[in-house]
Every structure is written in C-alpha cells, then in structure tokens.
FIDODO-62215 format. One record per residue (C-alpha): residue in one letter; x, y, z. Coordinates in steps of 0.001 Angstrom, whole numbers, plus 500000, padded with zeros to 6 digits. Example, Ala and Ser with C-alpha at 12.3 -4.5 7.8 and 13.67 -1.06 7.14 Angstrom:
residues 2
A512300495500507800/S513670498940507140/
This chain:
residues 1038
M591129409645429405/L591119409812433264/R593196406639433262/I595755408203430930/G595942411368433098/L596676409280436197/D599451407506434287/I601086410866433542/A600951411926437209/A602493408638438297/I605386409135435880/V606170412603437246/I606115411396440892/G608354408428440008/V611013410680438501/G611129412789441714/L611519409789443972/A614322408434441796/C616256411694442146/L615950411605445989/G617210408013446128/L620238408816443994/W621147411802446209/A621214409527449293/L623378406987447445/R625928409609446508/R626212410681450178/R626970407097451237/T629512406551448437/A631503409762448895/S633355408403451899/A634369405156450135/V636141406471447034/S639220408569446314/E639285412123445093/P640127411226441433/Q637309408720441422/L634927411351442737/E635953413612439886/S635218410775437400/L631842410247438997/S631069413923438679/A632039413863434988/I629846410814434432/A626896412476436110/T627410415579434004/A627574413499430813/F624394411656431722/G622546414823432517/G622909416242429022/S621191413430427084/D617639412103426696/D618581409183424444/M619006405751426018/A621594404585423500/T623718407705424114/I623505407284427884/A624477403607427555/R627453404464425362/E628657407153427837/L628286404711430727/L630290401910429134/E633015404124427700/R633647405727431144/V633270402634433334/E635816400528431429/P638885402636432402/L637400403317435831/V637688399658436886/D640099398510434155/V637956395971432229/E637775394941428531/L634127393840428513/S631124396000429397/L627444395165428866/L624159396952429684/Y620783395159429935/L617334396797430321/V614663395052432432/D610938395266431575/D608381396582434070/E607236393077435087/R610866391931435684/R610343388959433384/L612641389797430499/A616032391527430175/S617059392811426754/G620530393817425578/L620841397577425033/L624588397989424302/G627703395862424600/R631419396606424123/D634459394340423974/D637922395825423957/G636571399207422897/R634388397856420039/E630618397751420103/L629086394294419748/A626586394405416849/W624827391216417898/F624246392235421492/G621039394145420721/E619364390824419850/I620192389201423202/T617295388525425626/V617345386818429022/D614300385031430409/L614511386124434045/D611941383557435231/N613218380455433495/E616938380958432756/S619579380931435501/S622035383780434996/G624011386490436755/V621649389029435232/S618575387451436866/T620462387161440183/A621335390867440121/V617692391715439276/F616107389674442008/E618810390326444687/A619037394035443791/A622685394081444924/P626027394016443092/F628246390933443171/A631356389581441410/V632231386199439897/Y635905385352439819/D635671382456437324/V632721382834435010/R633221379569433157/S633015377456436282/S630271379462438002/K626779377943438287/I624988381259438547/V626257382576435212/S624419381534432020/P626747379361429920/R625031380747426807/L625915384327427707/A629382383410428975/Q630203381674425710/A628749384506423629/T630769387218425451/G633927385240426209/A634041386632429763/R636585385213432276/S635706387293435348/A632680389564435776/A630832391896438104/F627013392285437972/V625578395583439159/P621816396313439215/L620591399748438073/L618163400888440755/A615628403669440222/N612832404387442701/E613674401105444476/R613117399170441267/V615726397400439111/I615481398875435627/G618673397382434238/V621913395458434912/L625498396615434240/V627940393776433577/V631729394427433431/G634471391877433139/T637690390651431642/T638178388397428634/S641950387905428797/E642554386791432385/L640933386109435682/R640691388920438210/A638920389787441430/F636753392856442036/S637225394622445361/S634382395903447483/E635520399454446716/E635212398709442966/L631753397240443439/T630745400302445446/L632134402543442709/L630252400538440053/R627089400738442109/T627439404520442271/V628026404793438515/A625088402462437945/G622947404698440144/E623832407722438038/A623027405771434882/A619781404450436402/L618663407994437127/A619444409107433573/L617816406047431998/D614752406275434226/R614437409946433451/T614687409186429739/R612194406354430042/S609828408541432058/T610115411317429527/A609326408846426714/A606447407416428751/L605123410897429388/K605374411660425692/D603600408402424838/A600895409104427401/L600315412577426002/E600222411121422488/R597715408492423601/E595627411203425207/R595648413200421994/F594871410034420009/V591906409156422241/A590677412751422023/R590897412588418234/I589072409246418149/S586449410614420530/S585905413673418379/R585529411653415198/V583317408841416471/R581003411145418424/S580495413376415411/E579876410455413067/L576221409394412799/D576870406524410373/V577740403512412553/D579594401728409730/E581782404756409074/L582321405210412837/L583608401643413156/R585821401959410087/V587515405074411486/A588041403395414878/V589720400228413575/E591936402044411091/E593142404668413609/T593671402171416444/G595427399555414325/A597836402072412850/A598496403789416217/L599356400586418096/K601281399101415154/V599455395789415248/D598755393427412358/R594980393245412720/C592302395308414437/F588598394478414275/I585314395163416048/R582560392616416615/L579106393822417612/G576827391595419684/D576780389751422982/T576663386031422157/E580335385052421965/D581115382912418914/S578152384066416788/I579043387761416969/P579704388984413415/I582654391185412492/A581280394694411951/A584541396351410840/Q588162395292410439/W591559396650409476/H594705394716408603/A598267395442407621/P599064395610403877/G599406392232402214/L596983390440404561/S593542389095403723/P590459390061405770/I588998387644408317/E586043385914406636/T584063384883409735/G583729385903413372/R583622382311414597/R586408380734416717/L588033384073417590/A588763382862421095/A590221385981422763/S587275388212421862/N584889385391422842/L586593385206426261/A586380389000426700/V582641388839425987/R582154385992428448/R584141387658431246/R583082391217430333/E586696392275430985/T589888392923429080/V591804389808427916/A595536390110427072/I597314387066425605/E601114387171425192/D601335383970423125/V598432381966421737/Q600498378781421894/H600702379119425685/A597149380236426483/P595112377333427948/E592321379735428945/L591286379923425240/A590399376242425017/G586760376635426003/V585942379655423831/G587023378547420355/G590549377213420804/T593707378426419108/D593628376675415726/A591746379426413918/L594012382089415457/L597178380245414457/E595806379830410910/L595534383630410795/G599155383892411992/S598138385686415222/R600262385106418358/A599648388026420750/L596022389055421329/L594266391884423135/A590459391967423436/V588480394702425217/P584694394490425679/I582590397480424567/V580219398268427421/V577764401169427418/F575702401842430554/E576316398296431818/E575219396835428464/L577705394741426503/I577386395632422802/G580588394223421338/V584346393786421576/V587500395440420159/A590322393012419314/L593990393520418360/H596256390826416873/R600043390768416542/F601972388147414634/E604900388293417092/P604336386941420636/G604976389289423534/P603355391197426369/W600975394099425962/T602092397261427750/P599797399037430187/G599710401880427682/D598451399531424944/V595751398211427265/S594651401617428573/L594575403080425059/T592469400203423718/E590081400412426680/A589684404155426111/V588993403537422418/A586418400862423354/R584652403327425683/E584581406013422991/I583309403520420385/G580558402433422762/L579483405989423414/G579663406821419695/I577512403796418778/H575074404648421550/V574756408253420347/A574405407165416726/R571715404661417649/L569848407250419705/L569945409671416795/R568897406937414395/D566006405925416643/N564974409571416858/E565162409893413102/R563093406722412779/R560418408140415077/I560397411380413099/A560183409316409918/Q557284407361411365/Q555414410550412200/S556137411838408728/A554961408518407363/F551613409000409122/F551113412255407261/R552300410741403982/I550023407738404443/A547063409998405102/A547913412271402163/M548838409490399772/L546104406994400527/G543436409669400871/Q543557410514397160/P541198408785394646/L543962406792392989/S543745403749390764/L544141400381392466/S547669399797391142/A548774403292392169/T547243402810395626/L549068399514396097/D552362401109395003/A551763403974397442/L550956401471400202/A554250399617399639/Q556232402871399701/A554403404164402799/A555002400893404680/C558724400946403851/D559095404610404902/A557048404274408086/F559283401558409557/G562588402508407964/G562597399217406115/D565020398113403430/A562348396532401200/A558570396164401127/A555957394122399303/V552153394124399167/L550413390753398702/M546723390764397735/P544194387888397559/R543726386209394213/G541403383251394479/T542511381168397444/E546087382441397359/L548061385642397765/E550017387227394938/L552530390062394692/A550698393294393838/A553354395971394517/S556902396234395897/V559681398668396836/R563363397678396520/L562422393993396708/P565409391837395588/E564798390418392114/Q565261386808393200/L562372387116395701/V559767388415393232/P558541385017391918/L558382383340395350/I557600386106397832/A553946384999398272/D554692381288398709/G555893381088402323/V553905383734404228/P551029382567406478/A547800384336405530/E546850385390409059/G544520388252409956/R546876389777412518/T550187391612412550/L553240389319412489/A556603390554413792/S559733388449413215/P562824390116414741/K565023387210413627/L563516385637410537/A566159382906410179/G564789380900413117/D561077381748412838/D559246378495412053/R555970380349411366/F557357380857407871/D558261378199405327/A561869377004405782/R562831377249402096/W561214380668401878/R563242381831404908/T566421380547403259/H565762382521400067/V565001385683402060/Y568181385246404138/E570297384754401003/A568825388014399676/G570320389812402700/L567108390329404707/R567035389381408396/A563784390652409978/L560154391049408884/L556944392870409809/A553686391654408202/V550676393994408438/P547198392710407409/V545537394743404651/A541792394307404123/S540568393738400545/P536849394692400385/R536298393064397005/A537884389711397888/G536472389606401419/R539883388406402649/N542999390073403969/G546128390789402063/L549522391554403628/A551956394466403610/L555441393033404230/V558324395203405456/F561832393672405411/F564932394756407322/S568558393959406455/D569469393673410175/E567747391822412972/R565110394188414288/T563180394181417551/L559834395857416915/T558506398166419617/D554977398975420715/E555292402173418709/D555998400106415595/L552868398014416220/D550797401194416622/V552088402415413276/A551232399019411783/R547630399257412986/H547359402790411638/L548756401654408299/G546221398801408046/E543266401093408809/A544407403744406342/A545002401074403678/R541473399678404087/G539850403067403410/A542174403762400481/L541525400348398911/E537745400770399230/R537901404069397351/S540298402630394775/E538140399581394127/L535070401769393604/F537134403875391237/E538358400736389461/A534846399319389154/E533624402495387463/R536627402683385219/T536378398969384366/A532717399289383399/R533542402219381131/A536497400376379619/L534403397242379062/S531783399246377209/Q534370400875374998/Q536139397572374387/L532875395865373469/A532033398641371026/R535435398306369334/T535223394515369264/G531704394607367823/S532780396890364975/V535750394664364205/L533688391482364198/A530985393065362021/T533479393571359199/E535049390115359427/L533553387619356936/D535813384599357549/P534555382286360376/A538091381219361298/A539187384853361379/V536194385668363606/L537263382977366062/D540865384189366010/E539770387768366624/V537509386734369501/V540201384729371333/Q542494387756371045/Q539906390247372314/A538316388252375155/P541373387976377489/A542033391707377158/L538394392424377921/V538353390707381336/G542060390555382223/A542415386809381605/D545508384827380587/A544009382516377932/C540887382008375838/A539288379224373815/V536252379069371523/L534500375697371247/T531946375072368485/L529413372250368144/E530268369432365707/D528391366092365806/D527303366410369439/E530832367300370500/L532463370637371371/V535587371208369292/V538217373830370144/G538253375996367019/A540699378669368247/A542740379278371383/V545300381774372618/G547603381776375648/E550684379975376884/G550461376204376357/T547319376318374187/D548877375207370889/E547860371580371365/A544339372539372451/V543140373538368957/G541171370656367474/A540599368930370818/R537125367471371350/V535016367169374501/S531543365857375032/S528766368435374973/T527691367031378343/A531114367249379994/L531840369409383021/L532672373140382683/S532164373855378963/G529502371112378749/D527742372705381699/V527742376072379906/F526420374466376693/Q523655372478378368/S522550375196380792/R522834377999378209/A524143380142381099/P527542381415382287/V529684379223384541/A532355380909386712/V534876378871388753/E537439380558390985/N539902377641391154/A539033374712388910/A542508373178389343/A541890372668393075/D538649370724392476/G539438367064391843/H536233366596389829/L537100369453387461/A540858368871387098/G540506366649383998/A537335368155382577/D538996370847380446/I542155370670378330/L543337374161379384/V542755373398383062/E544950370342382511/A547543372674380927/G547911374551384225/Y545184377190384264/S543096377600387430/A540235380087387125/Y537492379445384497/L534696381590383036/G532516380293380194/V529507381767378368/P527348380169375629/L527362380985371898/F524091380767369947/G523294379978366304/P520960381837363901/E517842380078365224/G518750380633368879/A520050377090369406/P523331376706371411/A526239376579369000/G529286376605371240/V531100378094374234/L533388381115374714/A535718380444377692/V538482382491379343/Y541090381251381847/A543493382667384448/R546747381077385569/R546157381841389231/P542868381478391145/R540674384560390912/S537091385630391375/W535112386914388391/R533249390183388892/T529661390563387729/E530568393240385204/E533194390928383718/I530685388104383258/E528209390481381619/A530910391883379331/L531913388381378208/Q528237387538377517/A527942390656375365/L531065389662373471/A529601386169372975/G526440387749371459/N528520389782369032/T530522386677368234/S527392384611367484/A526094387236365030/A529493387626363385/L529859383850362991/A526416383547361359/N527272386295358828/A530731384875358184/E529450381337357627/L526819382578355103/Y529437384578353250/S531817381627353349/R529311379307351700/V528784381752348830/S532494382416348513/L533240378698348600/E531069378029345573/K532776380822343693/E536227379723344773/R535474376146343785/S534700377219340222/V537732379467340060/A539931376746341556/I538802374233338952/L539642376587336114/A542878377693337768/N544172374200338418/I543053372375335272/A545978371329333097/D544392372590329861/G544394376230328907/I540884377706329123/V540026380928327281/A536552382490327164/V535561385350324875/D532357387372324769/R530134388010321775/D532599390673320559/G535533388279320748/S537151390014323738/V538814387740326291/V536935387536329613/L538682384434331082/W542346383450330758/N543349380776333272/A546815379980334659/A547351377088332240/A546633379455329313/E549275381847330714/Q551819379029330952/I551119377538327511/T551005380815325568/G553453382832327646/V550936385711327769/P549982387004331278/Q546313387209332139/A546501390977332645/E547644391450329029/A544979389135327611/I541800390284329363/G539819392768327236/H541649391973323986/T540785389617321138/T542693386364320630/T544080387775317374/Q545542390734319246/V546948388503321963/L548225385512319904/Q548473387043316434/R546068384289315380/D542343383817315422/L541278380713317342/E537687380615316002/S536947377818313525/G534310379824311665/D531833376957311845/A528493377450313514/A528932374169315362/P532626373353315590/G533478369853316701/G536475367667317482/Q540111368449318078/R542216370435315661/L545924371372315586/V546853375042315724/S550321376574315869/I551163379853317645/L554374381738318364/R555669381864321991/G558707384080322344/G559772383410318760/E559316379660319155/E556597377748317344/V554213375968319732/W551635373418318590/L548259373305320320/S545531370671320335/L542424372932320404/S538737372301321054/E536008374959320870/A532534375379322414/V529952378047321521/M527776379732324200/R524373381037323101/D521933383410324716/P518219382582325174/L517522383883321657/G520078381503320147/A522590384165319257/V526253383534319909/A527012385008323350/G530616383885323454/R533030381031322893/I535188378838325155/F538477377462323863/A540279374541325578/F543780373660324417/R546945371884325484/D550575372140324381/I551581369084322299/S554924370530321163/G556797368248323531/D554972365202322269/R555811366174318680/M559466366688319622/V559597363306321372/E558127361635318328/Q560657363444316132/V563579362457318413/K562397358865318446/S562148358840314680/D565613360363314350/F567031357874316876/V565473354876315152/A566784356108311814/A570275356701313250/V570409353361315074/S569054351581312020/H571736353220309939/E574454352461312509/L573372348826312800/R572823348366309047/T576324349473308090/P578293346829310117/L575654344180309426/T575884344857305649/S579684344517305766/I579508341332307842/Y576850339851305573/G578753340811302385/F582100339399303476/A580442336258304845/E578589335689301518/T581828336219299632/L583692333651301741/L580883331148301203/R581132331305297423/Q582312328021295898/D583135329363292474/V585892331658293545/P588927330159295263/F590340332556297934/G593853332391299236/E594664332303302960/E595689335963302952/E592395337033301339/R590351334918303742/R592215336472306736/T591518339969305370/F587800339212304963/L587602337707308448/G589372340789309849/Y586700343022308338/I583990340775309803/A585634340918313278/S586084344701313096/E582462345305312070/S581272342843314762/E583235344814317369/R581644348018316073/L578221346397316313/T579009345240319879/G579948348816320830/I576606350123319568/V574723347450321502/D576812348188324631/Q575880351862324353/L572209350964324207/L572584348622327196/N574448351297329180/V571652353772328491/A569123351225329744/R571181350601332895/L571528354339333513/D567784354807333144/T567036352016335650/G569930352858338018/D571519349394337598/L574909350595336330/Q577543349675338965/V580504351961339646/E583463350569341642/L585524353473342947/G589206353021343679/R592569354704343434/I593679355000339765/D596377356843337811/V594479358980335308/G597636359643333281/S598075355905332618/V594476355585331391/V594928358555329027/S598159357092327629/E596614353641327075/V593609355004325155/V595786357265322984/E598146354359322151/T595137352247321073/V593710354791318596/E596854356656317524/G597969354224314795/A594481353543313390/N593838356969311765/E595513359931310087/H595153362402312971/R598032363835314986/F597942363492318775/E599543365916321210/I599752364629324805/D600172366967327792/L600691364955330999/P602729365819334143/D605673363664335209/E604113362667338550/P601101360292338764/L597610361813338812/A595795359786341493/A591996360021341372/E589121358273343166/A587263356629340232/D586329353414338365/P589170352724335883/E586923351047333287/K584392353871333401/V587139356508333103/R588560354660330088/Q585066354498328540/V584460358255329076/F587870359206327687/N587402356868324693/I584024358534323920/L585602362006323971/V588558360899321806/E586286359188319279/N584107362312319200/A587198364467318529/L588347362139315731/R584857361987314228/Y584405365735313931/S588020366750313149/P589290367057309581/E591665364380308226/G595191365035309482/G593928367426312164/K595506367693315594/V593868366283318723/T595291367499322020/V594764365365325125/G596001366170328585/A595414365875332295/R596405367948335326/R595649368363339009/N593454371323339909/A593258371751343752/D591293368715344979/R590301367605341454/V591993365847338525/E591012367420335203/V591143365566331819/R590719367565328585/V590341366582324865/V590701369426322317/D589987369046318584/E590174371292315512/G586731370397314222/T583780372533313180/G582830373512316714/I579388373575318313/P576904376452317904/A576095378233321160/A572381377317320883/E573213373586320812/R575755373369323653/E573142372840326353/W571589369994324322/I574584367901323317/F574749365948326600/R571096364936326315/K570031361464325281/F569563360873321517/Y570603364453320640/R572835364938317590/A574059368304316436/E572416369613313309/S575787370007311605/A576595366350312322/A573328365148310915/R573731367446307920/D577277366271307180/G576329362617307587/A578625361947310520/A578030358587312153/G576655358285315665/T573631357422317779/G573477360581319942/L574188358529323075/G577960358860323585/L578076362252325345/F574962361375327354/I576682358176328599/A579895360098329312/K578035362702331416/E576131360101333436/L579304358051334125/V581234361131335286/N578360362178337544/A578194358664339031/M581911358952339971/G581373362304341711/G582762364486338918/R581444366823336275/I581840367269332470/W581567370362330295/V582443371745326867/D584047374966325638/S583596375557321928/T583797378269319281/E581889377587316098/G584310376973313220/E587393376718315520/G586948373394317312/S585785372149320694/S587361371412324069/F585676368687326151/A586791368302329771/F585811366335332824/E587165366277336372/L587268363644339109/P587938363794342866/V591579363447343942/A592268360097345638/R592420360216349443/D595740359293351036/
C-alpha cells in the first residue's frame, strides 16, 4: 500500500510540472503568431480545459487544427510510458472520422516512421512528399493517402505522450516554420489536457487499487481457513486485473510446487498440474517479480520449464510474483493473459501488494492453526488421561486410543495395530480410508521406538507398495507411536496420518511419549478386566454348551454342535473334531471357511499336531503352525490357510483316547491358559455326550432297522392284537388298500376294509385270493396269514401279508382278449383265402375266366388284409424295441389327406366331406408315417360310423403347427374310456359288444408315430354323437 501511495504523489507532482512547462511554451509562442491565431489558441485551450475524456479532447484538437493550418487529414497517436508503442486514438480525413484508425499501432523500436522520429527527436518537422520520403512508414502513408504531412510531438513534463500528424491528401504543400510553431503550441495545449486526463485516470486507478488491496487485506487477514483465503485472493485479483487465469502455488521447490488455488475466466478448464509453469518457476528461483510480455519471445523461460505447456494453455503474457513472509519464500502468485502485451506498473504493484497480503494472511492463519493445535494437544492430554484412566473393555480402550492419538496431533486418520502371533493386526481406527483397512498392517516396521515420516512418499523405511496405497488414499505424512501390549509381551503401534506433509516438532514427540505411557497403563487395566470377563464368559458358555450336549442323542449332531460352540468359546475362526477309526483320526465334523473338503479326511494317529494330542493325551497349542515348515503339511486345515492351532484330547467310556477337538485361527495368535482350560472342559462334556449318543444310537438303530424293513417291504403287512384291532399298518398296506395308517390303527380289519381277513382256521396255511374295494374299484389280493401265540398257547394276534395282483389279472385278461381278437382277425381272412382256394382247386366244377378272376380278387383282398394285420403287429414290436425309423422331410399334408380319401372313398357307402385350404400345408414329417396315421383314423371312422354316415376330414395351419382332423357320426366314446383308447391292445367295450373288427393296436400305433414325428394326437367325443380325432405336426422350416 506504501507503493501505491507513492504512485499517487508522483501523479500529482507530474501534473503540476506539465502546467509550468506549457505556460513557458505559450510565452515563447505569443510573439510568433498573429492576433487571430492567438484567439484560436485561446479558444482551443478553453475547449480542452472543460473535458476529462481523451476521445473528446482528441476530437476538439483535430476539428480545430484542420482549419487553422488548412489541411484535410489529421491524426492523433498516443505513446505508451516506455515509448515502445504508439496507438491510434482518433483520425479524420476531409471532416470524416476514420473508423479503422483506432486499430492502428506503430512499433516505435522496430518500424521506421515519422511518428517514431517525432517521438525520439521530440521536435516538430514537415515532409513535403510523403510517398517518396524514407522516414515515413509506407504502410501508414498508403493507409491514410497522405501527400504532404507535418509531425508534431505532444510534450508533457518533458516527455512525449503523443504525436499529432496533419497533412494533405489532394496535393503537395509545404508547412512554414510559423505553422509548425502554431501546431507545436496547439499540441502543447492538447498534451496538457491529455496528460491531465491520463493523470486523473491514473489517480483514480491508483485509489481503486488501494481500495482493492485494502479489501483483500481485510478479507485474507480475517480468514483463518487457508483454502478459503486463497480462493478469495485468486478470484478477486483475477477479476480486478481482467486476466484470463490467476492461481497461487504454495511451496519453494520450483516445478514441484502444487497449485493451491486457481481462478479462470468462464469457458476455460482448470490447470491440472503445477509442473512446467515456467514464469512462476522463474519467480521462485529469482525470488523476484517476473513479467513476460509474450511467451513466444521469452528465452529466459527455457531453463525453468519452457514455453510448450504455457502455449498449450493459450497463455501469452505472464506475471509471477513470489510470496515472501519474513524472508521466507512460501509460494508464488501468477497471472496469465491470452493476448501478448506489457504489464503496467499498476498491474505489477497491485499484484505485489496482493502477494504480500496473502503471505501475511497465510502466516497469521498458520500461527493461529499452530496455536489451536497446541491447545488441542493440551486438551488431548486431559482427554487421554480421562479416557484411558477408566476401566474400559479392551476394544473400547483401543477405540479410545485411536481417537486420542488422532485428536492429540490434529491428524486426519488414525489406526491402532496390536500384536497377534508374530504379526500386527488392525485393532481400532478413526477415519481410516476403506481401501487401507485390509493392508494397513502389512508395510509398517514393528520397531519399539517412535517413527516420524514428514514425507511418507519417499520414506524407504516403509514398504514401497504400502506407501503407494497410502498416497493414493490422500495421506502424505505419518507418526507411529509404540504401544506396549502386556499380554503379548511385544509392542503394538498407534499410527497417525496427515493429509499434508507434516514436520513433527519436539512438542509432538513429547505428546507421543505421553500417549505411549498412558496407553500402557490403560491396556494393562483393560486386559485384567478382559481376563476376568473372559473367565466368567467361558464358565457361562461351558454351562450352556454342557446342557445342550446333554440333551443331544445323535453322535453326528453332537459333533456338529461342538464344532459350532468351540470357536465361539475361545474366539477361534474354525474347528474340527477328529475321531478314532482303525488307528486313524478321521475328521467327523468341521466348521469355518474352507473346511468343506476337510470332513472325512484321514490322518495317522501318530502324525504331528492332532497325532501329538492323541498320543500325549494332553493339549497342544501352536501360535503359528503355518510358519513352521515341519507342521505346514501335518494338518488339513493348516494347509487350507489357518495359522494358529489348539488341540485337546477326547476320551471314550473306559478312559481310552477316542479323538481330538481342535480349533484354528486365520492369523497367528497366542492361546491363553483360561482358553486352553475351557476347551478341555468342553472336550470332557463332548466325550460324555458322545458316549450317551452312541449308546442311544445303537438301540435306535435296531428299532429303525425293524421299522425300515416293514416300511420298505413291497408286501402289505398288517398286524392285529388278540381283539382284532390293528396295531401295525405299513406303507405298502396304505398304498395297496388306499387306507392311511392313521385311519387303520386301533380299528378291526372289518371296520377298515369292510371285510374280515381272518381265515377262521386255527392253523391257516398257503396263499388265498381275497377281493376288497378301493375307492369303488375291486382289488384282488394274494393273502397269507400267520398266528402269534402267547406262552400259554392262546392267540395273541395275527399278521397278514398280502400283495395286489389286480394288475396281473388285468394283464392276463388283456392278453386273452388280444389273442382272441387277433385269432379272430387272422381266422377271417385265412378262412376266405382257404375257401376260395379250395373252390378253385375243384375238378368237378368248371369255372369261367370271370369267376376265376373274382375268386382270385377275393384271395388278394383278404391277403392284403392279412398283411395289414401282420404289419400292425410288426410295427408294435418295432415301437417297443425303438427300431421304427422315421425320416422327417418337407411334405404337403393336404396332398396326403386327398390321396387317402380318394383311395377309400369309392370302396364303401359313406359320404366324405373334405375341408382343405387352397394353399399347401407344409409340415416337417415322414410322408409314409403320416399316410399310415391318417389311414388308421379314417378306417376307425368308417368302422364305427353307421352305413351312409358322413365322415369329415380336414387340415389347417394353427400357428406353428399343421392340424389334421377326422370327424365321424358314430356312437362316440364314453368319458371313462377316452384315456384308455390310445393304449396297446385296448378296445372299447361298445366295440367288443357290437362285434366290430379290430386288434386294439391301430390308435396305439397312430399315437406312437405322431409322437415320433414331434406332434401330438387327441380325441374329442360325445357319447352317442360321434368322435373327432385330431393330430398336429410341426410346420416345415423355410
């Protein structure tokens, strides 16, 4: 802010000096001009004095100077403070303003022109012929069309702030010395007005910058959150200086400094990395402000990151100011513009002021944060003492330890690792990232001293992969405090993580030592508390387990219950019970992850681990069996990945060893004395329960064997007592009679079966046939009977054994009916053939040719009928053996239907009605088999239809099926017989009664052929109204 105040004072002094210089110029000019010209000069001065706008002053100047020296062309350029660039402010040609002139710039260093000559010579001059002059820029001459011109510098405070150019465009002319003097005077008046306007604007800008810096200072110094402080700074600064990007990097190592906060204009993407930002790197290296007008012409950036990354961002002009607090570099503020160009002193001073305020704000915030951390540490001491001084459980103490460690050091996460066997495992945590939970204990060295890692990423004391995982979780620093575990005799660790790199002070190490000492006392009390509580819990658990095992009478169930209870008793992960069988220990039951394949496994009774327990009849406890090469293959569960082992012996009724009860833990662990004793007590309960269960099992087995025999025998077994009441009714009796056991027990056989099964003989013998009713159906039984007598010889009961022979009787009946039907069917054509053949062989009767042909026709017809019957029998045989071949192909079902109907239509008195569509009905089937099925259905319809009746045949497509239907006007089929008519050898009762011909095989053959072609067949019938037989086949694929 002091710098900005000095800028304001300099502006005020400059304005005063400019006024004094102009007054002296007027005195020198007054003697060189005429009275009218003096009046014009006075009017010009008055006009200039009433405006504070540069464009208005320029317009007044050009409008008044043109008639004063009689020119058509007038131009006004403004020169920057470094006299390196002149920019067009206003141009007029023949009274009209030139719209394009505001875009004109002149490079004063590198472009030869009258404007640069006037700037550097600081004196007016005239050029008679512009087009042939070497000091006039051809570019500007061509753009303006000037013929002759005069160049007059605008001097203010002995500094050229602009150039007035006047000239002609129509003809050549010379400018007199009086005219140049007059122009110089007018230019002086304009210079004063423009300089005053510029000074006023500069003063306004300086005051605005001062207010801006004051506002920034107020906000950043009142903001205790560093992130919010930086956000406010970049947003305010970027918007105030109208740049495209503004960002702050915190650190002091050039290219590796991360971006802490950034702001960018709308539509831009944020910068992803702080690397290769050359200007800010250079500012850090030099510890001074770096201003770059154009990245493409900045060789000084080559050694600090180059320009490629900056050009990829679109940045051309750069300004970087280091943030220094009390001689300590803590970061850099950087501004980027997409357009190249110089940075004004105001831009630089404002940015430097902002950098100073940011540095002070960060310093104050850090001081306050450090103070808060110290207060938090003191508070943590009290919390540690209060929290760890209470008689808490071990888990609660570990949780309190993790929370106290995190609070004491202001950490972002904490974890407590405790010894388990030879390794450390996670026991408690606070805000630990989820991805670190399974691996947090794998990469920490188990040292007995405090470890401080301010920058964890490069600390090779920790495992490299572990460091990578921690870094990816957003944690950068670590403090490890040793925590003594009295029970394990080894140290655990309390880990405190920080999201930023953290240098730990001596105060932090003092807190760490205090934390370790307090944790030791708290853990000793907690472990005593846990030991007492564990002993009480073990006693209660053993009592519950003993009561459960005492009521269990199944040995397998006892083993299952034990393997469930044992891990819970001692906090193990798996359990197995091994019992002795033929000098080997067999795993009878197991529980735990990966133990499924263990059940049934056998090991020698002299093997290591379980064999040691069996032979020594004493417990064996191993902390880490997996780490011992001799033990690694000695146990199937150790091979499955378990480490810790504890086994105790099981004893039989006579005190001999009978097996082993073993528990396992995934991770190495030590087994406490009370745990070993509890497992031994459980093994004693288990031995007693097994002895009781095995005795009960032997008795139950004998009973179950008898019941199983009766339950699974194929014959029905019924036992009655001396009063005739049923006392046994096995499953076969239920199935044969249809009477459930519950309804039979306690009743007599007469009550149950409506028939007395007793023979009445004192000594019944042999099999006898008895019929009973089962659901209204007569069932025939082959029955045998045995009498049971008491010691006095009196009848104590009877046992009936019977089997259902109804099926056998039905088969015999069907066979008899089939033989009779086939005999009849074969006899009829054979009788005709034999009769006509005998007649033709007679020598006493001369037959004419016509009579002989008629007889031979009958013989051929009956032979064909006989062949059909034989073919049916052969087809049935092939269907039974699976030898019938079906050749599927694309057929037109409509053609097959038409052919069959044409064959039979003229041979009988029936009327046929055909219902076929016009288009082909393509199906996937065997044409011969389809013809055979359709012929069977048509013959069936003709056989059972009255003479002259109508038979309707038709076919149609139904979705992805082709349906064929044959409808007759016959007697119909009773509902009770419809499910039987497609069975082999079955003939409807009405057909047999009416004497209709047939073997009972046609519909059976039709059904089997349709099924073989992937279709189905069914019947719809109403008794007395006819039948409708239909079958469907798959539609042929295209």
